[in-house]
C-alpha positions in Angstrom: 165.4 -79.1 206.7 165.5 -76.6 203.8 166.0 -73.1 205.3 165.4 -69.9 203.0 165.6 -66.1 203.8 163.8 -64.4 201.1 160.7 -63.1 201.5 158.7 -65.8 199.1 155.6 -67.2 200.3 154.9 -71.0 200.1 152.3 -72.1 197.7 150.3 -75.6 198.3 148.6 -76.4 195.3 146.9 -79.1 196.9 145.5 -79.9 200.2 143.5 -81.8 202.4 143.3 -83.2 205.6 143.7 -86.4 207.0 154.6 -94.2 212.6 157.3 -95.9 211.6 160.4 -95.5 213.6 164.2 -94.8 211.8 166.2 -97.4 211.8 169.6 -96.6 214.3 172.8 -96.6 211.6 175.2 -99.6 212.5 178.4 -99.1 212.8 179.4 -102.6 213.5 179.6 -104.7 210.5 178.7 -108.7 212.1 178.8 -111.9 210.1 176.7 -112.0 207.4 176.0 -108.0 207.5 176.7 -105.5 204.5 179.6 -103.8 205.1 178.9 -99.5 204.7 179.6 -98.3 201.1 181.9 -96.0 200.9 181.4 -92.0 200.3 181.6 -92.0 196.7 179.8 -95.3 196.3 176.8 -93.9 198.3 177.1 -90.6 196.3 176.4 -92.7 192.9 173.1 -94.5 194.7 171.5 -91.6 195.8 172.0 -89.9 192.3 170.6 -93.1 190.9 167.8 -92.8 193.1 167.1 -88.9 192.3 167.0 -90.2 188.5 164.7 -92.5 189.1 162.6 -90.3 191.4 162.8 -87.3 188.7 161.4 -89.8 186.0 158.5 -90.5 187.9 154.8 -88.8 188.0 155.3 -88.5 191.5 157.9 -86.3 191.4 156.0 -84.0 189.0 153.1 -83.8 191.3 155.3 -83.2 194.0 157.2 -80.2 191.9 153.5 -79.1 191.7 152.8 -78.7 195.0 156.3 -77.0 196.5 157.0 -74.1 194.4 160.2 -72.7 196.0 164.2 -73.7 196.2 166.4 -72.7 198.8 169.5 -74.3 200.6 169.3 -77.2 202.4 170.6 -77.9 205.8 170.4 -81.5 207.4 171.3 -83.3 210.8 170.8 -86.2 212.1 172.7 -87.8 215.6 173.1 -90.9 214.3 174.4 -90.1 211.1 177.7 -92.4 210.7 181.2 -90.4 209.4 180.5 -91.8 206.1 177.1 -90.3 205.8 178.2 -86.6 207.1 181.1 -87.0 204.0 178.4 -87.9 201.5 176.0 -85.3 202.4 179.1 -82.3 202.1 180.5 -84.2 198.9 176.2 -83.3 197.4 176.4 -79.7 198.9 174.0 -80.2 202.0 174.7 -78.0 205.1 175.1 -80.0 208.2 173.6 -78.6 211.5 176.6 -78.9 214.1 174.4 -80.2 217.6 172.0 -81.7 218.4 168.8 -79.5 219.1 166.2 -82.3 219.1 164.4 -80.7 216.8 163.9 -77.3 218.7 165.3 -75.5 215.3 163.7 -71.8 214.6 163.6 -70.8 211.3 164.9 -67.7 209.2 162.6 -67.8 206.5 160.8 -69.7 204.1 161.4 -73.8 205.0 160.5 -77.1 204.4 161.5 -79.3 207.2 161.2 -83.0 206.3 160.6 -84.9 209.5 159.9 -88.3 207.5 159.1 -91.3 210.4 160.4 -88.7 213.0 159.0 -89.3 216.5 156.0 -87.2 217.8 158.5 -85.4 219.4 160.7 -84.2 217.5 157.6 -82.7 215.4 156.7 -81.5 219.2 159.3 -79.5 219.7 159.8 -78.3 216.1 156.5 -76.5 216.3 157.3 -75.1 220.1 160.6 -73.8 218.2 158.5 -72.1 216.0 155.6 -71.3 218.2 154.3 -67.9 216.3 151.5 -67.4 213.4 154.6 -65.5 211.0 156.9 -68.5 211.6 154.6 -71.3 211.2 153.1 -70.2 208.0 156.4 -70.1 206.3 157.0 -73.0 207.0 155.9 -76.8 205.3 156.5 -79.4 207.0 157.3 -82.9 205.7 156.2 -86.0 208.2 154.2 -88.4 209.3 150.3 -87.6 209.1 149.1 -85.3 211.4 145.6 -86.9 211.0 146.7 -90.1 211.6 148.5 -89.7 214.6 145.6 -87.8 216.0 143.4 -90.7 215.1 146.4 -93.4 216.4 146.9 -91.5 219.7 144.7 -91.2 222.2 143.8 -87.5 223.2 144.8 -87.7 226.8 148.4 -88.2 225.5 148.5 -85.9 222.9 147.2 -83.2 225.1 149.9 -84.0 227.7 152.7 -85.2 226.3 152.3 -83.8 222.6 150.9 -80.4 223.0 152.2 -78.3 220.3 150.9 -80.9 218.1 147.7 -81.4 219.6 147.3 -77.1 219.4 147.6 -76.8 215.6 145.1 -80.5 214.4 142.1 -77.8 213.9 144.4 -75.3 212.2 147.0 -77.6 210.0 146.5 -78.7 206.3 147.9 -81.7 204.9 148.7 -82.4 201.6 149.1 -86.7 201.3 151.7 -88.2 199.7 151.2 -91.4 200.6 148.5 -91.7 198.1 150.0 -90.2 195.5 153.5 -92.6 195.6 153.1 -95.4 193.0 154.0 -98.9 194.6 156.0 -99.7 191.5 158.3 -97.0 192.8 161.8 -98.1 194.1 161.5 -95.9 196.9 157.9 -96.2 197.8 158.1 -97.4 201.1 159.6 -94.3 202.2 156.4 -92.2 202.0 154.1 -94.4 203.6 152.2 -92.3 206.0 153.8 -89.4 204.6 152.1 -85.5 204.0 152.8 -82.2 203.6 151.3 -80.4 206.3 150.9 -76.0 205.8 150.1 -73.4 208.5 147.7 -70.8 206.8 148.0 -67.5 208.1 144.2 -67.1 207.7 143.5 -69.3 209.9 146.9 -68.5 212.4 145.2 -65.3 213.2 142.0 -66.3 214.6 143.8 -67.7 218.1 144.1 -65.1 220.8 147.8 -63.9 221.8 147.6 -65.2 225.1 147.3 -68.8 222.9 150.7 -68.0 221.4 152.7 -66.6 224.4 150.9 -69.1 227.0 152.5 -72.2 225.6 155.7 -73.7 228.1 158.2 -75.8 226.4 157.7 -79.0 225.7 159.1 -81.6 228.9 159.4 -85.1 228.2 160.2 -86.8 231.8 160.0 -90.5 231.2 158.6 -90.2 227.5 158.8 -93.6 225.7 160.0 -92.2 222.4 162.9 -94.3 220.8 163.1 -92.1 217.9 164.3 -88.7 219.9 168.0 -89.1 220.3 168.5 -87.0 223.3 170.9 -84.4 223.8 173.1 -86.3 226.9 174.4 -83.0 228.0 171.4 -81.2 228.6 170.5 -84.2 230.8 173.4 -83.5 233.4 172.5 -82.4 236.6 
């Protein structure tokens, strides 16, 4: 999640309307498994992949879509020690606690929730449920349009209220269709879209719409991608 504190507004050049779970990192190496690389080796792999990506037309298209630079903060509850060390080596700021996606922004923000569960996106929207905040967000995640197609309306409206409420506001630019299959990491962008929330559309909703939306609550939610904060579940 990249978060800037300036007053710069996002510019999305090409937009249009239109899940796969993230596999948990293994901390135990079994017979036949490839051991986890050390931090320097992981850095080399990441830098090599970055250069491959930078040399592609796909990267050029993305740079034309997102016109901003900002400091970057990251979090995943299943980051291993080596992954944390690697991220620090690369200059990222690690968010210290599991907020289950409930991360309020403080400036123009690119939120990267690629292949994350619906609950994480729903929680992130709730944490920023105001026109001023949503207008400053670019959300890189699984396509909301495809989510709408694949999920029954009763489920969306019951469990993912905040996603459901912005379906006719959000604007999408698909990255899946722009990423050539020849790119080594093309699979990472499957079903991925860049979502923006135009202020003009946000302002068509009443003040009651923004004020009378309760926080998400998942009692028996079958959402394997959402790693819960155990401390919040202890009564």
